[in-house]
C-alpha positions in Angstrom: 104.0 -3.0 -27.6 102.6 -0.2 -29.6 100.4 0.6 -31.4 98.5 -2.6 -30.7 98.4 -2.2 -26.9 96.8 1.2 -27.1 94.3 0.2 -29.8 93.2 -2.9 -27.9 92.8 -0.8 -24.7 91.0 2.1 -26.5 88.6 -0.3 -28.3 87.5 -2.1 -25.2 90.0 -4.9 -24.5 91.0 -8.2 -25.9 87.6 -9.9 -25.9 85.9 -7.0 -27.8 88.7 -6.6 -30.3 88.8 -10.4 -30.9 85.1 -10.4 -31.6 85.4 -7.3 -33.9 87.9 -9.0 -36.2 86.6 -12.6 -35.8 89.6 -14.3 -34.1 90.3 -15.8 -30.7 91.7 -13.8 -27.8 95.1 -15.5 -28.0 95.6 -14.2 -31.5 94.9 -10.6 -30.4 97.3 -11.1 -27.4 100.0 -11.9 -29.9 99.7 -8.5 -31.4 101.3 -7.1 -28.2 104.2 -9.5 -28.1 107.7 -9.0 -29.6 108.4 -10.9 -32.8 111.1 -12.8 -31.0 108.3 -14.2 -28.7 106.0 -15.2 -31.6 104.1 -11.9 -31.7 103.6 -9.2 -34.3 106.0 -6.8 -32.7 103.1 -4.5 -31.6 101.6 -4.2 -35.1 98.0 -5.2 -36.0 98.0 -7.6 -38.9 97.1 -6.0 -42.1 94.0 -8.1 -42.7 92.4 -6.7 -39.5 93.2 -3.0 -39.9 90.3 -2.2 -42.3 87.7 -3.8 -40.0 89.0 -2.0 -37.0 89.1 1.3 -38.8 85.6 0.8 -40.1 84.4 0.0 -36.6 86.0 3.2 -35.3 84.3 5.3 -38.0 80.9 3.6 -37.3 81.2 4.0 -33.5 82.4 7.5 -33.6 85.7 6.6 -32.0 88.2 9.2 -33.1 91.2 7.3 -34.5 93.6 8.3 -37.3 94.6 5.6 -39.6 98.2 6.4 -38.8 97.5 5.4 -35.1 96.4 2.0 -36.3 99.3 1.1 -38.5 102.4 3.0 -37.4 104.4 2.8 -34.2 104.9 5.9 -32.1 108.4 6.3 -33.5 107.1 6.1 -37.1 104.4 8.6 -36.3 107.0 11.0 -34.9 109.1 10.6 -38.0 106.1 11.3 -40.2 105.3 14.4 -38.1 108.9 15.7 -38.5 108.7 15.1 -42.2 105.4 17.0 -42.5 106.9 19.9 -40.6 109.9 19.9 -42.9 107.7 19.8 -46.0 105.5 22.6 -44.6 108.5 24.8 -44.0 109.7 24.1 -47.5 106.3 25.0 -49.0 106.2 28.2 -47.0 109.6 29.3 -48.3 108.8 28.4 -51.9 105.5 30.2 -51.7 106.9 33.4 -50.2 106.4 36.5 -52.3 110.1 37.4 -52.3 112.5 35.1 -54.1 114.8 33.3 -51.7 118.3 33.7 -53.1 121.8 34.7 -52.2 122.7 35.6 -55.8 124.3 38.9 -56.2 125.5 39.3 -52.6 
């Protein structure tokens, strides 16, 4: 389950990630399990996000914070929202007023 599976893979696997955050491998495995099966639903527990992000910065691993905390679906929704806001900003900053008044 995402984003945990990708993060674990990209950071070197279960053993390395477990060592980075100071937990056993079984705890990290649970990040990849559905909540119905006793996992976290693919999410990395909040108390570990900061440590993993700091490790990425220190090691030069390119990782956006959004990749660590949001699912692919959530990231897609954020991207769509950013595009919408950008379009709105472009319209509101255009030199000509946008209006249908007087037509």
